[in-house]
Each structure stands twice: as C-alpha cells, then as structure tokens.
C-alpha positions in Angstrom: 21.6 -0.1 3.4 21.8 3.5 2.3 22.1 6.7 4.3 19.9 9.8 3.5 21.6 13.1 2.8 20.3 16.5 3.7 18.2 16.6 0.6 16.5 13.3 1.4 18.4 11.3 -1.3 19.7 7.8 -0.5 23.4 7.3 -0.4 24.9 3.7 -0.2 26.7 2.8 3.0 30.1 1.3 2.8 29.9 -2.5 2.0 31.7 -3.3 5.3 28.8 -2.0 7.3 26.1 -3.8 5.4 24.7 -7.4 5.7 25.2 -9.6 2.7 22.2 -10.7 0.8 21.5 -14.4 0.7 22.3 -15.9 -2.7 19.1 -16.6 -4.7 16.8 -14.7 -2.3 14.7 -11.8 -3.6 15.6 -8.3 -2.4 14.1 -4.8 -2.7 16.5 -2.9 -4.9 14.6 0.4 -5.0 11.3 2.0 -4.0 9.3 5.0 -5.2 5.9 6.7 -4.7 3.7 9.3 -6.3 0.5 11.2 -5.5 -2.1 13.4 -7.3 -1.4 17.1 -7.1 -4.3 17.9 -4.7 -3.4 17.5 -1.0 -6.1 17.8 1.7 -5.2 18.6 5.3 -7.6 16.6 7.5 -8.9 19.7 9.2 -10.2 21.0 5.9 -11.8 17.7 4.8 -15.2 18.0 6.5 -16.1 21.4 5.1 -15.0 20.5 1.6 -16.8 17.1 1.6 -20.0 18.5 3.0 -19.9 21.3 0.4 -19.0 19.1 -2.6 -21.7 16.5 -1.8 -24.3 19.2 -1.0 -25.1 17.5 2.4 -27.4 19.5 4.6 -27.6 17.0 7.5 -25.9 18.4 10.6 -25.7 15.0 12.3 -23.7 13.6 9.4 -21.3 16.5 9.5 -20.8 16.0 13.2 -20.2 12.3 12.8 -17.6 12.9 10.0 -15.8 15.5 12.2 -15.5 12.8 15.0 -14.3 10.2 12.6 -11.7 12.5 11.1 -10.2 13.1 14.6 -10.1 9.4 15.5 -8.4 8.3 12.3 -5.1 10.1 13.3 -4.7 11.1 9.6 -3.2 14.6 9.1 -2.9 14.8 5.3 -4.2 12.9 2.2 -4.0 13.3 -1.5 -6.9 13.0 -3.9 -7.7 12.8 -7.6 -11.1 14.3 -7.0 -11.2 18.0 -7.8 -13.6 20.9 -8.4 -13.0 20.5 -12.2 -14.1 16.8 -12.0 -17.2 17.6 -10.0 -18.1 20.5 -12.5 -17.8 18.0 -15.4 -19.6 15.1 -13.7 -22.2 16.7 -11.3 -24.0 13.3 -11.3 -21.3 11.9 -9.1 -23.0 13.6 -6.1 -26.6 12.7 -7.0 -27.8 9.7 -5.0 -28.7 6.7 -7.1 -27.2 8.0 -10.4 -25.6 5.2 -12.6 -22.1 6.7 -12.8 -19.8 3.7 -13.1 -18.8 4.6 -16.7 -18.0 8.2 -15.6 -16.0 7.0 -12.6 -13.9 4.7 -14.8 -13.3 7.6 -17.3 -11.7 9.4 -14.4 -10.0 6.6 -12.6 -8.4 4.6 -15.4 -6.1 7.3 -16.7 -5.5 8.8 -13.2 -4.3 5.4 -11.9 -2.0 4.9 -14.8 -0.5 8.4 -14.5 0.2 7.8 -10.8 1.7 4.4 -11.5 3.9 5.9 -14.2 5.3 8.6 -11.9 5.9 6.2 -9.0 7.7 3.7 -11.4 9.9 6.5 -12.9 10.9 7.6 -9.4 11.7 4.0 -8.5 13.6 3.3 -11.7 15.7 6.4 -11.2 16.7 5.3 -7.7 17.5 1.8 -9.1 19.9 3.3 -11.6 19.3 1.0 -14.6 17.3 1.6 -17.8 13.7 0.4 -18.1 14.7 -2.0 -20.8 16.4 -4.1 -18.1 13.0 -4.8 -16.4 12.0 -8.4 -17.3 8.7 -8.6 -15.4 5.9 -6.3 -14.4 3.5 -7.0 -11.5 0.6 -4.4 -11.5 -1.8 -4.1 -8.5 -4.9 -2.0 -8.3 -8.5 -2.1 -6.9 -9.3 1.2 -8.6 -9.6 0.6 -12.3 -11.4 -1.8 -14.7 -10.6 -2.2 -18.4 -9.2 -4.5 -21.0 -6.4 -4.3 -21.8 -5.5 -3.6 -18.2 -3.3 -0.9 -16.6 -0.3 -3.3 -16.8 -0.1 -2.9 -20.6 -0.8 0.8 -20.5 2.0 1.3 -18.0 4.4 -1.0 -19.8 3.8 1.0 -23.0 4.3 4.4 -21.4 7.5 3.2 -19.6 8.9 1.8 -22.9 9.3 -1.7 -21.4 10.2 -4.5 -23.8 7.3 -6.1 -25.6 8.2 -9.5 -24.1 8.1 -8.3 -20.5 6.3 -10.8 -18.4 3.1 -9.1 -17.0 1.0 -10.1 -14.1 -2.2 -8.1 -13.1 -3.6 -8.3 -9.6 -7.1 -6.6 -9.4 -9.4 -5.9 -6.5 -7.5 -7.4 -3.6 -7.9 -4.4 -1.5 -5.6 -3.5 1.4 -3.4 -6.7 1.3 -2.7 -6.3 -2.4 0.7 -4.7 -1.9 2.1 -7.6 0.1 0.5 -10.0 -2.3 2.4 -8.2 -5.1 5.6 -8.6 -3.1 5.0 -12.3 -2.7 4.4 -12.7 -6.4 7.4 -10.6 -7.4 9.5 -12.6 -4.9 8.5 -15.9 -6.6 9.2 -14.5 -10.1 12.6 -13.1 -9.1 13.8 -16.3 -7.3 12.6 -18.6 -10.1 13.9 -16.6 -13.0 17.7 -16.0 -12.5 18.7 -12.5 -13.5 15.2 -11.2 -13.7 14.3 -7.7 -12.4 10.6 -7.2 -11.5 8.9 -3.9 -11.4 6.0 -4.0 -8.9 3.6 -1.1 -9.1 0.5 -0.4 -7.1 -1.9 2.5 -7.8 -5.2 3.5 -6.1 -7.9 6.2 -6.2 -11.1 6.6 -4.2 -13.0 7.8 -7.2 -15.0 4.6 -7.5 -16.3 4.9 -4.0 -16.9 8.7 -3.8 -20.6 9.5 -3.2 -22.9 11.7 -1.1 -23.3 10.5 2.5 -26.3 8.5 3.5 -27.3 7.4 6.9 -28.1 3.9 5.5 -24.4 3.6 4.5 -22.5 4.5 7.6 -19.2 3.0 6.4 -19.1 5.6 3.5 -18.2 8.2 6.2 -15.4 6.0 7.5 -14.0 5.8 4.0 -14.3 9.6 3.6 -12.4 10.1 6.8 -9.7 7.5 6.2 -8.8 6.7 2.6 -6.5 8.5 0.2 -5.1 8.3 -3.3 -1.6 7.5 -4.5 0.8 5.0 -6.1 4.0 3.1 -5.2 6.6 1.0 -6.9 9.5 -1.3 -6.1 12.2 -3.1 -8.0 12.6 -6.7 -6.9 15.5 -9.0 -7.8 17.8 -11.7 -6.5 21.6 -11.7 -6.5 22.1 -7.9 -6.8 24.8 -6.6 -9.1 27.0 -3.9 -7.4 28.7 -3.4 -10.8 25.3 -1.9 -12.0 25.0 0.2 -8.9 22.3 -2.1 -7.3 22.2 -1.7 -3.5 19.4 -3.7 -1.9 18.1 -2.6 1.5 15.7 -5.4 2.4 15.5 -9.2 1.7 12.3 -11.0 1.2 12.9 -14.2 3.2 9.7 -16.1 3.4 6.1 -15.3 2.3 2.8 -16.7 3.5 -0.9 -16.1 2.9 -3.9 -17.3 5.0 -7.6 -16.7 4.9 -9.9 -17.1 7.9 -12.8 -19.5 7.0 -16.3 -18.0 7.5 -15.2 -14.4 7.4 -16.2 -13.6 3.7 -18.7 -11.0 4.8 -16.6 -9.1 7.4 -15.1 -7.0 4.5 -17.7 -6.8 1.8 -17.1 -4.9 -1.5 -19.6 -4.7 -4.3 -19.3 -3.1 -7.8 -22.5 -1.5 -9.0 -23.7 1.0 -11.6 -23.1 3.6 -8.9 -19.5 2.6 -8.2 -18.1 0.4 -5.5 -19.6 -0.1 -2.1 -17.8 -1.3 1.0 -19.1 -2.7 4.3 -16.7 -3.3 7.1 -17.7 -5.5 10.0 -17.2 -4.1 13.5 -15.5 -7.4 14.5 -12.6 -7.0 12.0 -10.1 -5.9 14.7 -11.2 -8.8 16.9 -10.9 -11.4 14.1 -7.3 -10.1 13.5 -6.6 -10.2 17.2 -7.6 -13.8 17.6 -5.4 -15.1 14.7 -2.4 -12.8 14.4 -0.1 -14.3 17.0 -0.2 -17.8 15.4 0.3 -16.3 11.9 3.4 -14.3 13.0 5.0 -17.1 14.9 4.6 -19.3 11.8 6.5 -16.7 9.7 9.3 -16.3 12.2 9.7 -20.0 12.6 10.7 -20.3 8.9 14.0 -18.7 9.8 14.3 -20.5 13.2 13.6 -17.2 15.1 12.9 -17.8 18.7 13.1 -14.1 19.8 10.1 -12.3 21.1 8.0 -10.0 19.0 9.8 -6.9 20.3 13.1 -8.3 19.0 12.0 -7.8 15.3 10.9 -4.7 13.4 7.3 -4.3 12.1 6.1 -3.0 8.8 2.3 -3.3 9.1 -0.4 -2.0 6.7 -2.2 0.6 8.8 -5.8 -0.2 8.0 -6.9 2.1 10.8 -6.0 2.9 14.4 -8.2 0.2 15.9 -6.4 -2.5 14.0 -3.0 -1.3 15.0 -4.1 -0.8 18.6 -5.3 -4.4 18.7 -2.1 -5.7 17.1 0.0 -3.8 19.6 -1.9 -5.0 22.7 -2.3 -8.6 21.5 1.4 -9.1 20.8 2.5 -6.8 23.7 4.5 -4.7 21.3 6.4 -1.6 22.5 4.7 1.6 21.5 7.6 2.4 19.0 7.2 -0.8 17.1 4.3 0.4 14.9 5.6 4.0 14.6 6.5 3.6 10.9 2.9 2.4 10.2 1.3 5.1 12.2 3.4 7.7 10.4 2.3 6.5 7.0 -1.3 6.6 8.1 -0.8 10.1 9.4 0.9 11.4 6.3 -1.2 9.7 3.5 -4.2 8.0 5.1 -5.1 4.4 4.1 -4.1 4.2 0.4 -5.1 0.6 0.1 -2.4 -1.6 -1.5 0.1 1.2 -1.7 0.3 1.9 2.0 2.7 -1.0 2.9 5.3 0.6 0.6 5.1 3.9 2.4 5.6 2.0 5.7 8.6 0.1 4.3 10.1 3.3 3.1 9.7 4.8 6.6 11.2 1.6 8.0 14.2 1.7 5.7 14.9 5.3 6.8 14.5 4.4 10.5 16.8 1.4 10.2 19.4 3.7 8.5 19.6 5.6 11.8 20.1 2.4 13.8 23.2 0.8 12.2 23.5 -2.7 13.6 19.8 -2.7 14.7 17.2 -5.5 14.2 18.1 -7.8 11.4 14.6 -9.5 11.0 11.2 -8.0 10.6 7.6 -8.7 9.5 5.7 -7.0 6.7 2.0 -7.6 7.1 -1.4 -6.6 5.6 -5.0 -7.7 6.1 -7.9 -7.5 3.7 -11.0 -9.1 2.3 -11.4 -12.7 3.1 -10.4 -12.1 5.9 -7.0 -12.6 4.3 -3.6 -12.3 6.1 -0.7 -11.7 3.9 2.8 -11.6 5.4 6.5 -11.7 4.6 9.4 -12.3 6.9 11.9 -9.7 5.8 15.6 -9.2 6.6 17.3 -5.8 6.8 20.5 -5.5 4.9 21.8 -2.5 6.9 
C-alpha cells in the first residue's frame, strides 16, 4: 500500500508493513481519473438546466430542486456547454432526431476523457505504454465502428498487437465487469498488463424535461461525466516499481430473472431514454445478502459484514440506504461510496473506481486494518456484479 504526501501523491510504504500479493492473482497496480473542464455545483444546476432547456413549467423546476437536494450530490462535471448548445440548438427541441449530433459530440469527448484518465494511470504505474499487453474499454456513451478501444490505443501509442476487448452499454455495473474481465486476462496470460478504461458522458440522454418522462429529471439531478482507468496485473514486479494496493480475489456475476424491465434503456433517433423502476432498491435488498455471502465464502470468510470494507457503486442514496439497513452495516462502511457520489455524482461505469480510490486512501490511514472487502455494482438486468478484494496495505 502507498501513503499519500502533502501534495496528494502516492508514496510506497515499506515492504515490511504491506501484505504480500498471492502468486498468480490479479492486482490493481495503478488507478487514474479524468473529467471534462466544466464543473457544476449542485446548487447552480437547476437554474442552468431550466435556462438551457427553455423550460417554463414551475412545477418541473420545483421537482428538480427537490431531487437535487435528495441526491446528496455536491459537484459534477459535464461535457455539455453553452458552445455545444449554440452549435446544436436542436438538442433542446422536443422530438428532434438528434442521435447523429449527439454522437458527434460524445464520441470524441469520451475518447479524450479516456485518454487523460489512462495517461494519469500510466504515469502512476511508472512503466511505458508499450508494456501494456491488453486493453479493456468500457462505455455506455458512444457508438461507432471502429470503437473507442482502437481510437484510444492509437492515441496512447499502444502496440498494434495489443489485445482489445470492448464492453458497450452495460450501464452502472460496467466498471466491475471490466475488472472481472481484466482479472481473467491477467491471470490467464502470465506477464500481461491490462489497461482497463471507462469513460461516460450524459450527452446521449440530455433533453428538455417532460412530465411524461419523470425519470429524465432524476438523471438531470444525479448523473455526471468523467473517465477512469486502472492497470491490472498478476505477480507484480518491484524491480519495475510496481506497487499493488488491492488484489482481485474472486469475481461473480448474477442476474435476477424477471427483472429485465426494472432498468430499461432504449436508443432512439432522439438519443437514449431510461426508465428506472421504483422497486429497484427493494429488488436489490431482497437478493444482496445471499450474493455477498457467496462471494465471502470463496475465501472461507465467516466474519460479519462489518468486518470487511465496502466499495459499492453509489447508484443513488436509496440503494445505499437499503444496502446499509439490510446488511446492518455501520454508518461508516459506505462512506467512500457516499463521498464519490457527493464529489462526482453517478458517473455510471466509472464511479466504482472513484470509490476504490477513496477506499485506497482510507485504508492507508488505517495500517493493519481490514484485509478483505467487497466491490459491488448493480445495473440493467437486474445484474449484480461483485468482486471479493484484498487490501495489500
């Protein structure tokens, strides 16, 4: 594990104070993030959104104000700007076929954020991009052939024989899926180093509010833009400066039969539409305990849920509150997730990496703290994605 200096930079701890990685198990060797330049304080969002969408309905404004308070979000980043709206005024005209325009904005923006997050991650890793053997690229915000994986590989200067995997339109659980795929690659290809990158923007779903689409307001109050990256590899090489901080012990995925319509996303000529069932928190509540116990059992863990650390994708306050009450977690157990939501909003697949970074920093302060933890995310399906992780601090 690394310590953080006064400037926020990670510094490796002495080897004697760190746990040894398990031979052959995938580890997280570095992590990075990036955001568009425009940051929006939550208290400024309502006025800006109502102005930009030319909404004159006072009841919609009041509902958005209430939603913005309940989300607990404080700041978010966004690709959307005045310049974009000036260039594409049709984005705020109800019923306009604007998918092509949205992709003209989203595709390069997603690649740029992915590039910056990857460069930050590679710098922390300390090895040249040419040593990356595989690329796993995750996004629900772009659509093109060739995909963003090839555009990113080209801009990073990766080798032409780099093994590429593209994971599109998985939604909020995509980041943990990416970790599972990267883990499998790293553990089955000795010496491999996998760059996992996620990048998301809300451009595809930005539209004027309409009372017939109440979930649009939830999205406006909750979601943000950004990117994340991680380097995954087994058997780290201290001679190359590699210093893993977390081990990926066991991964599992499960879908809940009969829940296909609880999270419903449709791509149309006007962008992407989402509908979120009100019973989502209840569905998670009814199934989460069994899922978590199954993950913990893979390492023979018999401790209680408060004896491990938790890195949970913060889909929203209601989901975290249900998780906390169902598993009888102490209030501090989801603090890293709540902080990520507060600082960035729900950034879909990226958000789990912001939570993991918060958890890394928190575990640095508690030398000798919890060894085991759970990284979890939930998304369309309803799909549960989880990894039993091990802190190496």
